[in-house]
C-alpha positions as a Python dict, from the first residue, in 0.01 Angstrom:
ca = {
    (1, 'X'): (0, 0, 0),
    (2, 'X'): (-286, 248, -64),
    (3, 'X'): (-635, 147, -51),
    (4, 'X'): (-665, 299, -341),
    (5, 'X'): (-390, 85, -545),
    (6, 'X'): (-578, -217, -335),
    (7, 'X'): (-927, -152, -486),
    (8, 'X'): (-778, -168, -901),
    (9, 'X'): (-607, -453, -821),
    (10, 'X'): (-895, -595, -659),
    (11, 'X'): (-1159, -473, -946),
    (12, 'X'): (-950, -697, -1219),
    (13, 'X'): (-903, -1049, -937),
    (14, 'X'): (-1194, -1321, -977),
    (15, 'X'): (-1251, -1253, -596),
    (16, 'X'): (-1305, -844, -592),
    (17, 'X'): (-1234, -912, -212),
    (18, 'X'): (-985, -678, 81),
    (19, 'X'): (-1034, -815, 382),
    (20, 'X'): (-923, -574, 687),
    (21, 'X'): (-818, -813, 952),
    (22, 'X'): (-788, -688, 1313),
    (23, 'X'): (-874, -793, 1655),
    (24, 'X'): (-1162, -538, 1799),
    (25, 'X'): (-1067, -215, 1949),
    (26, 'X'): (-724, -206, 1650),
    (27, 'X'): (-970, 27, 1458),
    (28, 'X'): (-1113, -154, 1186),
    (29, 'X'): (-1407, 23, 1168),
    (30, 'X'): (-1195, 332, 1184),
    (31, 'X'): (-1090, 231, 877),
    (32, 'X'): (-1358, 152, 739),
    (33, 'X'): (-1525, 490, 794),
    (34, 'X'): (-1277, 657, 674),
    (35, 'X'): (-1242, 464, 325),
    (36, 'X'): (-1638, 479, 286),
    (37, 'X'): (-1603, 901, 310),
    (38, 'X'): (-1265, 966, 106),
    (39, 'X'): (-1402, 745, -174),
    (40, 'X'): (-1774, 781, -124),
    (41, 'X'): (-1872, 357, -100),
    (42, 'X'): (-2191, 298, 111),
    (43, 'X'): (-2055, 166, 439),
    (44, 'X'): (-2312, -149, 589),
    (45, 'X'): (-2359, -284, 929),
    (46, 'X'): (-2388, -581, 839),
    (47, 'X'): (-2439, -764, 1170),
    (48, 'X'): (-2719, -463, 1218),
    (49, 'X'): (-2894, -487, 871),
    (50, 'X'): (-2871, -866, 892),
    (51, 'X'): (-3011, -904, 1210),
    (52, 'X'): (-3332, -728, 1139),
    (53, 'X'): (-3420, -931, 870),
    (54, 'X'): (-3348, -1254, 1059),
    (55, 'X'): (-3589, -1142, 1355),
    (56, 'X'): (-3921, -1241, 1251),
    (57, 'X'): (-3774, -1577, 1101),
    (58, 'X'): (-3766, -1901, 1273),
    (59, 'X'): (-3473, -2056, 1363),
    (60, 'X'): (-3475, -2295, 1024),
    (61, 'X'): (-3587, -2019, 830),
    (62, 'X'): (-3302, -1841, 908),
    (63, 'X'): (-3072, -2123, 884),
    (64, 'X'): (-3195, -2124, 474),
    (65, 'X'): (-3285, -1791, 372),
    (66, 'X'): (-2926, -1650, 585),
    (67, 'X'): (-2715, -1626, 298),
    (68, 'X'): (-3034, -1510, 43),
    (69, 'X'): (-3069, -1197, 289),
    (70, 'X'): (-2646, -1088, 301),
    (71, 'X'): (-2728, -1102, -85),
    (72, 'X'): (-3000, -857, -60),
    (73, 'X'): (-2830, -686, 136),
    (74, 'X'): (-2602, -593, -98),
    (75, 'X'): (-2787, -576, -392),
    (76, 'X'): (-2987, -290, -254),
    (77, 'X'): (-2709, -36, -275),
    (78, 'X'): (-2679, -144, -630),
    (79, 'X'): (-2329, 16, -662),
    (80, 'X'): (-1999, -190, -800),
    (81, 'X'): (-1751, -125, -424),
    (82, 'X'): (-1899, -155, -92),
    (83, 'X'): (-1744, -149, 266),
    (84, 'X'): (-1875, -390, 502),
    (85, 'X'): (-1842, -359, 862),
    (86, 'X'): (-1993, -585, 1221),
    (87, 'X'): (-1905, -910, 988),
    (88, 'X'): (-1913, -1145, 1316),
    (89, 'X'): (-2300, -1260, 1256),
    (90, 'X'): (-2168, -1444, 912),
    (91, 'X'): (-1977, -1727, 1187),
    (92, 'X'): (-2277, -1804, 1396),
    (93, 'X'): (-2340, -2105, 1405),
    (94, 'X'): (-2706, -2105, 1376),
    (95, 'X'): (-2710, -2010, 1086),
    (96, 'X'): (-2499, -2242, 960),
    (97, 'X'): (-2340, -2065, 686),
    (98, 'X'): (-1975, -2116, 537),
    (99, 'X'): (-1811, -1793, 575),
    (100, 'X'): (-1499, -1852, 354),
    (101, 'X'): (-1800, -1956, 101),
    (102, 'X'): (-2041, -1725, 102),
    (103, 'X'): (-1713, -1438, 72),
    (104, 'X'): (-1597, -1605, -249),
    (105, 'X'): (-1998, -1582, -363),
    (106, 'X'): (-2097, -1243, -315),
    (107, 'X'): (-1742, -1084, -406),
    (108, 'X'): (-1760, -1212, -752),
    (109, 'X'): (-2023, -947, -941),
    (110, 'X'): (-1887, -687, -627),
    (111, 'X'): (-1558, -527, -531),
    (112, 'X'): (-1608, -554, -153),
    (113, 'X'): (-1420, -426, 138),
    (114, 'X'): (-1489, -628, 440),
    (115, 'X'): (-1444, -656, 882),
    (116, 'X'): (-1241, -983, 1022),
    (117, 'X'): (-1254, -932, 1368),
    (118, 'X'): (-892, -1175, 1375),
    (119, 'X'): (-635, -1232, 1290),
    (120, 'X'): (-401, -1323, 1019),
    (121, 'X'): (-114, -1565, 1091),
    (122, 'X'): (132, -1616, 776),
    (123, 'X'): (-184, -1681, 502),
    (124, 'X'): (-402, -1806, 759),
    (125, 'X'): (-725, -1578, 851),
    (126, 'X'): (-841, -1729, 1164),
    (127, 'X'): (-1192, -1616, 1303),
    (128, 'X'): (-1162, -1673, 1711),
    (129, 'X'): (-1000, -1985, 1852),
    (130, 'X'): (-966, -2356, 1821),
    (131, 'X'): (-1236, -2499, 1990),
    (132, 'X'): (-1484, -2220, 1996),
    (133, 'X'): (-1784, -2288, 1821),
    (134, 'X'): (-1727, -2053, 1615),
    (135, 'X'): (-1437, -2130, 1461),
    (136, 'X'): (-1291, -2077, 1128),
    (137, 'X'): (-976, -2073, 961),
    (138, 'X'): (-944, -1969, 581),
    (139, 'X'): (-638, -1963, 343),
    (140, 'X'): (-588, -1608, 295),
    (141, 'X'): (-411, -1561, -83),
    (142, 'X'): (-752, -1542, -283),
    (143, 'X'): (-790, -1258, -117),
    (144, 'X'): (-570, -880, -28),
    (145, 'X'): (-571, -831, 348),
    (146, 'X'): (-489, -502, 499),
    (147, 'X'): (-439, -608, 887),
    (148, 'X'): (-495, -311, 1157),
}
């Protein structure tokens, strides 16, 4: 399905979220850059921006403020549609974030085209592998997905 059609559908959804799923090297970043350039949506390197802002905080402050800082990063753009890459940081177990809950929360008021470095297995999005500290599974039926 074409991205413009997905965007139109996602804008009408409760969670305004399109997840671009693929393993490292599968072309997610290339696709996200193309979407950003062609449709003139801001592209945010979340890993870089969040890491920069967390750097001066203590571990305790990072845990308490990470979700809020992510929302600030997105709010600063002040646009209804954002393209987000390098999202692996939200799975960092030290930050104690719930990646699925975070995505749902931040995609209610703006449309996000979000990179997911992992795979889709049936109706599940998977990040990392079972037993790894960053392992995360979530149902994909609440979101629209593009697999690279």
